[in-house]
N, C-alpha and C positions, 0 to 999 in steps of 0.2 A: 752333378746335381741335376735332378730331373726337371727342375723348372727353368733350366737354361734352354732357349729355343734356337734352332738352326735358322739360317737365312730363309730357307724355304718355308719353314713353319711361320716365321714372322710375316712373310708375305701373305700367307693365308689369313693370319690374324688381322693384318692390315685391311684386307678386303672385308672381313667380317665386321671390323670396327666401322668402316666406311658405310656399309649397308645399315648397320644399327643406328649410326648417327643420322643418316638421311631419314630413316623411318621415324626416329624419335622427334626430329625437327617437325615432321608433318603431323605427328600426334600432338605435340605441344601447341601447334598452331590451332588445334581444335579445342584446346582446354579453355573454354569460355563459359561465362555465366549461363546456366540452364542446361548444360551438358552433364550427363552422368559419367561416373568413372568407368562403368562397364562399357559405355559407348566408345570411350577412348581405347579401352583394351580391345574391343572388337575391331576397331580401325587398325590397331597395331598388328593383330593376327591376320587381317586381310592383306596388309602390306607385306607381311612375311610371306604369305602364300604367293603374292605377285612377284616377289623377289626370289622365290624358290629357296627360302631358308626356313629354319625352324627357330622359334623363340627359345632362348636358352634357359629361361626360368621354368617354362611349362613342363610339368612332369618331374622337376627336380625335387626330391623328397616329397613327391606327390603334390607339388604346388599346382593349382588348377588354371592359372592364367598366363597370358603372354607378358604382362607387365606387372610391376608393383607400383601402386598409386597411393601416395600418402598425403593426407590433407591436414593442414594446420598443426595440431599437437601430435599427429602421427609422424613418427620419425622415418621409418622404412618398413618395407614388406607389406604395405597396405593392400588389402584385397579389393580389386575392382568390384563394383556392385551398383545398387540403385542410388547411391548418394549423388545428389545434384550439386554441382559446383555453384557457388554464389559469389556475388561481388564482395571483395575483401578477403576471400580465401587465398591461401598460398598452397600450391599443389606440387609435390615432388613426384616425378615419374622416373623409375629405374627400369632399364631395358637392356637386352642383349640378344644376339642371334647366334646360331650355329651355322657356319659356312664350311662345308666339306670337313666337318669334324672339329672346327676351330671356333672358339668362343670369343665374344666381346662383351663389354660391360660399360654402361654409360648412364648418368643420371643428371637431371637438372631440376631445380625448383623455380617456379614462375608465379607471378601474381595473376589473380583473376580480377581484372579490372583494377580500380584504384584500391590500394591497400594502406594500412596504417604506416606511419613513419617507422614504428618499431619493426614491423614485418619487413619493410623495405630494407632497413639497416641490417636485419638478420640475414637476408639473402645476399646483400653485398659483402658482409663479413664472411659468410660461408664460401662464397665464390672466390673471394680473395684468399681465404685460408687454403683452398685447393691450389691456387696459383703459387702460394708460398711453399706448399708441399712439393709441387712439381719442380720448383727451383732447386730443391735439394737432391733431385734425382740425377746422379752421375756416378761413375765407378768410384769406389772407395768410400762413399757415404753409407750410412746405415739406416735401418728402419727407425732407430731411435732419433736420428737427425730429422727425419721426416715428421715423426710425431711431435718432437720438441718444437719444430717450426710452427705447426698447426696450433698446439696448445698455448704457446706463449702469445701468439697473435690473438687468438680467440679470447683468452682470459683477460688480456689487456683491454679488450673491448667490452669486458664485463658480461660475457656470455659463457655458456657451458659447453664443454666438449664431451660428447657421448663416448663412454669408455667400454661399454659392453659389446659394441659392434665395431668391426675393424675393416680396413682395406685388405687386399690379398693379391696373390698371384692369379693369373688367368691365362688361358690358352687352349689346353686340351680338356679342360673341365671348368665348371662354373667357378669353383674356388680351388686354388692351388696354394702351396707355400710360396712365399712366407706370409704370415699374418702381419699386417701393418697397422698398428694402433695410431690413433690421432692424438696421442700424448706420449711422452717418453723423455729419456735422457740422451743428450748427444753422445755419439760414439758407441752406443750400445745396440745389441741385436744383430740380425743378419746384415752382412755387408752386400752392397749392390755391385753387380758385375755385368758386363755387356752380355746381352742376350736374354736377360730377365725381362719378362712382361708382367707388369703389375697394374692393379687398379687402385687408385687412391681415391678416398671418398670421405671427406670431412662431413660429420653430422653434428650440427650445432643447435643449441637451444637458447631461448631467451631467459631461461631460468636455470634450475639445477640440472646437472648432467644425468641424473638417474632416469632410467627408462623401465617400463613394465610391459609385459606381453599381454595383449588383449585376449578375450575369451575365444576369438576365432582361431587362436593357435599360431597366427602368423604376424599380425600387426604389432609393432612396437610403438608405444607412445610415451611421451614424457610423463614422468610420475607426478609432476606438479601441474600438469595441464598447460604448460607454456608452449609457445609456438616452436617448431623445429624446421630446419632446412637441411637439404642434402644435395651435394654436387659431387660428381664422380667422372673421372677420365681414365681410360686405359692407355698405357704408354710402354715403350720398350726402352731399356737402358742401352745406350750406344757407347762406342769407344770414347766419345768426347762429351757425352751428356745424356740426352734423352730425345725421343721423338714421341710426341703426343699423337695417338692414333684415332682419337675421337674428338678432334677439334671441330667446333661449330663454325 
């Protein structure tokens, strides 16, 4: 299976993930009231240059930016631009780098100042959903086990699980097999084996799970206009379980 990585490849991916995580942390620290999303993207590009890496999203299918920045009802793939962040917004930043040909992928959603109780709960539920997904990562488990863990937890919290966008393998390309939905049935789908490197990314809404593609051709937003959050980590399946490569 092409998506099984060697120890040498995993080490390169580990370094890529470390660099991406460090850069994302610095960008998130600047995501404050009055800052534009383009300013955040410019900072990410600058930090990539300083670290002698390339942003993994820029140029992928002609995507023009280093980051994907999604605000409020935007789920993922938001285009950085003149939008000014304001108090009460929630902002998700998705980012990765290419280090010596190896890719990383990591995302976090954070508040801009004080946010509503509902927005705060949404972020907590989404972050916890990612943790529950990661708990399923070990040899012998399936992508259906991961999706089921996310779906049952999120829907029990009376929130929606986005179905049109999924997690995926990562390593020598932005997206690799297998696709990893955030819903599913236990015991179904591709089985996890040591050496697989995967990116898990629950996308959760306060309303219905349906999403629509905006006119810019990139940004997905909730169809009903409800808030959405996105958390993502890259990890490797090990002999005994997993190692998260993008831990903050």
